[in-house]
N, C-alpha and C positions, 0 to 999 in steps of 0.2 A: 524931445524924440516922441515921435507918434506912438499910440498905444500898440499898433500892429507891429512896429519895429522892436519895442520893447519885448513884446511877446516871442518875436523871432530870435532876439539875443538870448532870452531865457530858454528857448527850445535847444539853441546850439550849446548853451551852458549844461542843460540837463543831459544831452546826448554824449558831449565830452566827458561828463562826470560818470556816465554809466555804461561805458563801452564793454565792461565785463558782462553786462546782461546779454550781450550778443555773443561774446567770445571772451574766455578768461585769458585767452593768449594776447589779446590786443592792449596796447599801451599807447597813451596820448604822446604825440610828439609836438604838435603846435596847432595854432588857430591862425585862420585867415591868411593862408599863404598863397603861392602862386606856383604853378607847374604847367608845362605845355601850353604856355601863353593863355591861361584862365586861372582865375582865382577860385578857391575852395574854402569851404567853412572849417573842416577839421581834418588834420593829418595824423594818422595812427600807424602803428607798425606792430607786426607779430614777432614772435620769438625767432623765426626763420629769417627776418630781415625784409619781409614782403611789406611794401608800403601800401596803405589804404587811404584813398582821398574820398572824403564824405561831404556830400551836399546835403544840407537841411532845409526843407521846405514846409511851410505851415499848411499848405493846401494838399489836395489830392494829387497823386502822381500823374494822373492823366491830364492834368493841367499843365505839365511841363512841356517844354520845347524839346521833342524827341530829336529833332535834328540836331540840336545843340549837344545833347547828350552823346549821340553817336559820334559827332565830329569831335568832341572833347576825348572820348575813349580811344578813337582812332589816333588822335594826335598824341595822347598819352603813351599808347603802345610803341610809338617811334622812339620816345625818349626813356621809357621805363616799361619794357615788355611785361614785366612780371607784377606791376602794380595793379591794384584793384579799385574800382569805382563803385561807391556805395551812395545810394539815395535814400534819405530818410524822409518820410511824408507821412500825411494823415492816414491815408488809406490807398489802395491800389486795386485795380481789376486782376484777378487771378491769371487771365490770359496775357495781359501786358506784362505782368511780372515774370512769367515764364518766358516770353520772348526776350525780354531785356536781360534775363539771367543767361540765355544762350548765347548773347553776343558779349557777355562778360560784364554785365552791370548788375549787381545785387540791389534789391530794395528791401528796406526794413521800414515796417509802419509803426505808428505811434503804440499800437497794441504790443508789438514785439518788445518795445522798450517799457512798456507799462508807464507811458508818460501821463502824469496827472492832469485831469481836465482843467484844473486851475491855471495851467500853463498855456494851453491852447484853446480853451472852451470859447473864450470871448473874442477870438480873432475874427473880425467881420469880413465877408468877401466884398471886395471893390464892386462898385456899380459898373456895369459895362464890361466886366471880364468876359473872357471867352467861354462860351458854354461848354460843358464837359464833352470832350470828344469820344465817340464810339471807338471801340477797339479797332474797327476796320480804318478809321481815319488815322489811328496811331500806327497801324501796320503799313498804310500807304506812306506816311512820312518816313518810316524806317526803309521802305522800298527805295524812296528817293535818295536815300544816303547809303544804299548798298547793303544794308544789314540784313534785309529780307528780300526775297524776289517773288513778284506775283506770279502765279502759275495758273490762275483762273479766277473766276468772279468770287470774291471773297475767301480765296484760298492762297496762302503764302508758305514759301519754304525759307526756314531760318538759315542764313549763310554762315558757316562756322566762323568764330573770331578770327582764327589764324588766315582764313581766306580773305575775310573783310579787310584785315589789315596788311595784306600783301605778303604774308610769310609762307603761304601754300597755295597751291591750285585747288580749285574745288573738284573733288571726285566723290560721287556718291553712287549707290547702287540704284539704277533706274527702275528696277522692280519695287523696291521699297518706296521710291518717289511715287511710282504710279499707284501703289496701295494707298498712300496718303491722299493723293490728288483725287481718286476716284471714289472716295467714301461717299455714300448716299446716291451713287449713280449706277446705272446697269451698264457692265463692261465685262470684258474677258480678255485676259492676256492671251495673245494668239501668236501663230506663225512661228518664226524664229525664236521669239521670246519664250514661247510655250515649249518648244522643243529644248531650250536650254533648261528650263525648269524640270523638265521630265529626264534630263540627262541624255538626250538624244543627239546633242551637238557639243562639240568642244568650243565653239565660238562663244566669246563673252561679250555680248553686244552692249554697247553704249547707248544704243537706241532701243528702247522698249516699244513693241507694237501692240496696240490695244484696240480689240475690236468694240465698236459702239454702235448704238442705234441712230444716234443723232449726231451730225457733223460737229467735230470740235477742231480747234486750231492746235497745231503741234507746240508742244512746250520744250523749251531749252533753259536747263540750269547748269551753269559751268559747262563742263564737257560732256554732259549727258542729256538725253533727250526723250521725249515720249511722243510718238506719233500715233495718230488714230486712223483706224480704217472703218469706214461706215458700211455696216452690213444691213441688208434688209431682213425683217423679222423671221422669214421662213429659213434663213441661213444662220441665224443667231441662236445656236443651241449647242448642247454638249459641253457646258461649263461646269467646273467643280471648284470646291474650296480646297486650296493647297496651302499647307503651312510652309512658309519660306522665311528663313532666319527668324525674327521675332514678329513676323506679320502674317496675316491671312490673305492670300490672294485668290481672286477668281481666275482660274486658268482653264483653257480648252483642255479636255481630257485627252488621253493618249490617241485615241481612235479619231477624234475631231481634229487634232493637231496634225495627223497624217493627211486627212482629207484637205484640210486648209493649205498645207504645204504644196500638195500636188496641184491645187487650183491656182495658187500664187507664188510660183518659184522664186519670183524676184523680191518677195518679202522674207525670203528664207536663204538668202545667199547664192541663188541661182540653181540650176537644174542638178548639178553635180552635188551640191550640198543637200539637196532634197533627196536624192538616192542615198547618200550616207545616213540621212535621218531615217529613211525606211529600213535600211539593212539595220541599224542599231534597234529600232523598234521591234523587228520580228526576231532578231538574235536574243533580245532580252527576254522573250517568251511571255511578255505582260499583255500582248495584244488579245483582245476579245474579238474574234473572227466574225461572230454574228452581228456584234454591234458595228463592227467597222463596215460591213457590206449594208446593214440598214442605214448607216450614216450617209454612204455614197448614195444611195436610193433617195434618202430624204433630201440631200443636197440638190438633186435634180439636174445633174450636168453630165451629159454623155462623155465630154471631153475628159472630165475628172476620172470617170469609170474606166475609160479606155487608157489613159496614161497611167493610171495606177496599175491596171492589169499588165500592161506591156512592162513597166518597171519590175514589178513583182515576179514576172515571168523571167526577166533577164537576171534578176538576182537569184532566182532559184537554179537557174542553169549555169550561171558563172560563179556564184558565191556558195552554192549549195545550202542555202537557207531553208529552212522548212517553212512551207506555206500551205496550209490545209487546202484540200480540193475544194471545200465548200465556199472558200474565198473566190476561187477562180470560177467556179459555177455561178455564184451570185454576180459577180462582175460581168460575166459573159452575157447575162440576161439584161444588163444595162447597157450594152453596146448599141449604138445608133447606126445610121446609114452613112454618115459623114466621115471622112478621114480627117483626123486632126494632127497636126505636127507636134512632135514630142517636146520641142523647144520653140515657143512662140516667137523667140527673138533671133533665132538662127535662120539662115537661108533655107528655103524649102527644096532642099536637094538630099535625096537619100531613098532607101528602100522602104516600101510599105508592108506592114505586118497585116495580112488578110485576116488573121484571127481577131486582132485588137483594133484594126483600122486605125493603125497610127503610122505616120510617116516619121521614120527614124532619122530625123536631120541633125541629131546630136552626135552621130558616129559613136565611137567607142566611149562609154560611160566610165570614167575614172571614178573609183570608190577608195 
């Protein structure tokens, strides 16, 4: 038997004899068995009856065939859903270890077991072996087997084990997904997504809309998605840090959210939903009137100023909300010479407000 094979057997013997170093609850069941059409080195079981199938490698874990590991874990889940898979190897990159753990594969290193160097120190690497794979290559292999999903260059989302093995559908919070995806990038959660964060809409969108300065492709993970709206630098302002669940998001502030929603109603559920958002924003009494008018002026759109003025006038008269006179005075100064339709997607039929130069082609606005 070759020296490397002898060393491998010695490693398996050492691990089998020292399972208690990882957990006092584990006991040895057998060696060199087979389950889910694949052989394993060690079979252990805890006091609750949970089976552990252990693979022992003399090399670093980033030399393993990640595809085979994921496939084996998937097959094992079908015949023994509660069973655990454990890899024992010389060393492992911390990021790879974390990714594997999230899909249900634990990694123990030689240092975890305090394996003596006399057992593994002289195992020579074979000539021509595959070079160490960087983390991105490992993640790329995981993506091909459905364990993670690529959501950007060098960025991956780990798919939960229950989803990967077909026991559940993938449901995630798109805002949390956006926070992870956009780390290191200039962005701002905006439009209906920002309205949701500020509590201005009851809609729970499965699509998060993010304002960016450079064009990005939309991302879809399971049944949630992140879409991107490219803004020019002059209109990219009014962002603030907001604590959301256990992450910090860049979100358009209350006043910029109002301006954005009036500018792009189609990104906020339509004109009726925009009217509801404005109603909630002003009834909540958090609105900074001076900031709102300054934002509209900075945004540089007569259409936005005129539509916002018209809608607020409507809400004041019909819903008796309080709108400070300085808001109307400031918006009236931004009214241009052109008449704009209230709803850009509706037929251009309706009365015209001379004050706001708005064609009310939306009829009665339901709120």
